[in-house]
C-alpha positions in Angstrom: -0.1 0.1 -0.1 1.2 3.5 -0.9 2.2 5.9 1.8 3.5 9.5 2.3 2.0 12.7 1.6 -0.7 13.2 -1.2 -1.9 16.7 -1.9 -4.7 17.3 -4.4 -5.4 20.6 -6.2 -9.1 21.0 -7.2 -12.1 23.0 -7.6 -15.4 21.3 -6.8 -17.2 23.0 -9.8 -15.0 20.9 -11.9 -16.6 17.5 -12.9 -13.2 15.5 -12.8 -12.3 17.1 -9.4 -15.5 15.8 -7.9 -14.7 12.3 -9.3 -11.2 12.4 -7.6 -12.6 13.7 -4.4 -15.3 11.0 -4.3 -12.7 8.3 -5.0 -10.4 9.6 -2.2 -13.1 9.9 0.4 -14.8 6.5 -0.5 -11.5 4.6 -0.3 -10.5 6.5 2.8 -7.0 7.6 1.2 -5.4 10.1 3.4 -4.8 13.5 1.5 -4.7 17.2 1.8 -6.8 19.4 -0.6 -5.5 22.7 -2.1 -8.7 24.3 -3.5 -8.4 26.5 -6.5 -11.2 28.8 -7.7 -10.5 28.8 -11.3 -12.2 32.2 -12.2 -10.2 35.3 -11.2 -11.9 37.6 -8.7 -14.1 34.9 -7.2 -12.2 34.2 -4.2 -14.2 36.4 -1.8 -17.6 35.4 -3.4 -20.0 33.4 -1.2 -20.1 30.3 -3.7 -16.3 30.2 -3.2 -16.4 30.2 0.5 -19.1 27.4 0.2 -17.0 25.1 -1.7 -14.3 25.6 1.1 -17.1 24.8 3.6 -18.0 21.6 1.9 -14.5 20.4 1.9 -14.2 21.2 5.7 -17.4 19.2 6.2 -16.0 16.3 4.4 -13.3 16.3 7.0 -10.6 17.1 4.5 -7.6 19.2 5.2 -8.0 22.3 3.0 -5.7 25.2 1.8 -7.5 27.9 -0.1 -5.6 29.7 -2.7 -6.4 32.8 -4.7 -8.9 32.6 -7.8 -7.0 32.5 -11.0 -4.0 31.0 -9.2 -3.8 28.3 -11.6 -2.2 31.0 -13.9 0.6 31.7 -11.6 4.2 30.7 -12.1 4.1 28.2 -9.3 1.1 26.4 -10.4 2.2 26.4 -14.0 5.3 24.4 -12.9 3.0 21.8 -11.5 0.7 21.8 -14.7 1.6 23.8 -17.7 -2.0 23.4 -18.9 -3.0 25.3 -16.0 -5.8 23.1 -15.2 -7.2 21.0 -12.2 -7.1 18.4 -10.8 -3.1 18.0 -10.1 -1.8 15.6 -7.6 1.5 15.7 -5.6 2.6 12.3 -4.1 5.9 12.0 -2.5 7.4 14.6 -5.0 5.7 12.8 -8.1 3.3 15.3 -9.8 0.5 14.0 -12.1 -2.1 15.7 -14.2 -5.3 14.4 -16.0 -8.0 12.9 -14.0 -8.0 9.7 -15.9 -4.2 9.1 -15.3 -4.6 10.3 -11.6 -7.5 7.9 -10.9 -5.7 5.0 -12.4 -2.5 5.8 -10.6 -4.2 6.1 -7.3 -6.1 2.8 -7.9 -2.9 1.1 -8.7 -0.6 2.3 -5.9 -3.3 2.3 -3.0 -5.0 -0.7 -1.6 -8.4 -0.1 -3.1 -10.9 -2.7 -4.1 -10.0 -4.1 -7.6 -13.2 -3.4 -9.3 -12.2 0.2 -9.5 -9.5 -0.6 -12.1 -9.3 -4.4 -12.5 -6.0 -6.3 -12.8 -7.3 -8.8 -15.2 -6.3 -7.5 -18.7 -9.7 -8.1 -20.4 -11.7 -6.2 -17.7 -9.1 -3.5 -17.4 -9.1 -3.0 -21.3 -13.0 -2.3 -21.1 -12.4 0.6 -18.5 -9.6 1.9 -20.7 -12.0 1.6 -23.6 -14.4 3.8 -22.0 -12.1 6.3 -20.6 -10.5 6.8 -24.0 -14.0 7.4 -25.5 -15.1 9.7 -22.5 -13.1 12.9 -23.1 -14.5 13.6 -26.6 -18.0 12.3 -26.0 -19.5 12.3 -22.5 -17.4 15.0 -21.3 -17.2 17.3 -24.3 -21.2 17.2 -24.7 -22.3 17.6 -21.3 -19.7 20.4 -20.5 -20.9 22.2 -23.6 -24.5 22.4 -22.4 -23.4 23.5 -19.0 -21.1 26.3 -20.5 -24.0 27.4 -22.8 -26.7 27.3 -20.2 -24.9 28.5 -17.1 -21.4 30.0 -17.7 -21.9 32.0 -20.8 -25.0 33.7 -19.7 -23.3 34.7 -16.5 -20.3 36.0 -18.5 -22.1 37.8 -21.3 -25.3 38.9 -19.5 -27.7 37.1 -22.1 -29.1 33.7 -22.5 -27.8 31.1 -24.7 -28.4 31.2 -28.5 -31.5 28.7 -28.9 -30.1 27.3 -32.2 -26.6 26.7 -30.8 -28.1 25.1 -27.6 -30.5 23.0 -29.6 -27.6 21.7 -31.6 -25.4 21.1 -28.4 -28.6 19.1 -26.9 -28.8 16.9 -29.9 -25.2 16.1 -29.9 -25.6 15.1 -26.1 -28.7 13.0 -26.9 -26.5 11.1 -29.4 -23.7 10.4 -26.7 -26.4 9.3 -24.2 -27.7 6.8 -26.7 -24.1 5.6 -27.3 -23.7 5.1 -23.6 -26.6 2.9 -23.4 -25.9 1.0 -26.6 -22.1 0.6 -26.5 -21.3 0.4 -22.8 -24.2 -0.1 -20.4 -26.0 -2.6 -22.5 -27.7 -5.1 -20.2 -24.9 -4.6 -17.5 -25.2 -3.1 -14.0 -22.4 -0.7 -14.8 -20.7 0.6 -17.8 -17.9 -1.8 -17.8 -19.4 -4.8 -16.1 -21.1 -6.1 -13.0 -19.1 -3.8 -10.7 -18.7 0.0 -10.6 -15.4 1.2 -11.9 -13.5 4.4 -12.6 -15.4 4.7 -15.9 -18.8 4.9 -13.9 -17.3 7.7 -11.6 -16.0 9.8 -14.4 -19.3 9.5 -16.3 -21.6 10.2 -13.5 -19.7 13.4 -12.5 -20.0 14.7 -16.1 -23.7 13.8 -16.6 -24.5 15.7 -13.3 -23.0 18.9 -14.4 -26.0 20.3 -16.5 -27.9 20.1 -13.3 -26.2 23.1 -12.3 -28.4 25.0 -14.8 -31.5 22.9 -13.7 -31.3 20.5 -16.6 -31.5 16.7 -15.8 -30.1 15.2 -19.0 -31.1 11.6 -17.9 -34.8 12.4 -17.3 -35.7 10.7 -20.7 -33.4 7.9 -20.4 -34.8 5.4 -17.7 -32.1 2.9 -18.3 -29.4 5.5 -17.6 -31.5 6.7 -14.5 -31.4 3.3 -13.0 -27.7 3.1 -13.7 -27.1 6.3 -11.9 -29.2 5.1 -8.9 -26.9 2.1 -8.7 -23.8 4.3 -8.9 -25.1 6.6 -6.2 -26.1 3.7 -3.9 -22.5 2.2 -4.4 -20.8 5.5 -3.5 -23.0 6.4 -0.6 -22.8 9.8 1.1 -19.6 10.6 -0.7 -21.5 11.2 -3.9 -24.1 13.8 -2.5 -21.4 15.4 -0.4 -19.1 16.1 -3.3 -22.0 17.3 -5.4 -23.4 19.7 -2.8 -21.9 22.6 -4.6 -23.6 21.7 -7.8 -27.0 21.2 -6.0 -26.8 24.7 -4.5 -26.0 26.2 -8.0 -29.1 24.3 -9.3 -31.3 25.8 -6.5 -29.9 29.2 -7.1 -30.7 28.8 -10.9 -34.1 27.7 -10.1 -34.9 30.6 -7.7 -34.0 33.2 -10.7 -36.8 31.5 -12.9 
């Protein structure tokens, strides 16, 4: 089992960061969080303080840094792409959520189902995570950006035609999730939860921040989501509490 100091740099409004935090908390891996508010000028805003409070409630050791800090020289040395999550483990620095989760599943004593040692089962997880970035992640993030982030930045609602196209692309992705991966299985890569399910569910939750449940017309995926939530227990809702508050705030404005 791995030991030593593990520091993670994250922002809970980031889907991959939530996946990483859930994995750490669920598997009781000791760690320290350095929370980074990605948008400059936000560090004193109430929702940034709430993200900090959520981590405290999760009994995580937290260090809060300035908004926009990912563009500093110090952080750029950690990750030239200036993105989170990033981990530091005994002097080893690793970026990219897919690589981080697989590394942690390999070096820590966690249940094998997260990233199976069997070559065939592992290949299925790798297959999904390779597909994930340009499909599940791309199309759910696009909807969230158009419905939540861009209106906030630009002061006007999303272009209806562009949003309709983004939703059509997302719908195609959801159909592929059902047909290619879930099929008749309990989880995306077999009968047990894996890193694939964790990455996918955190992305599919993201549009909820704008009040959109992208799974509402997909009962098969809804049942899968329920199984994932049940498997993860309290760690799931705790990590998503910031997103739930954003959803409620959006609904209050309607």
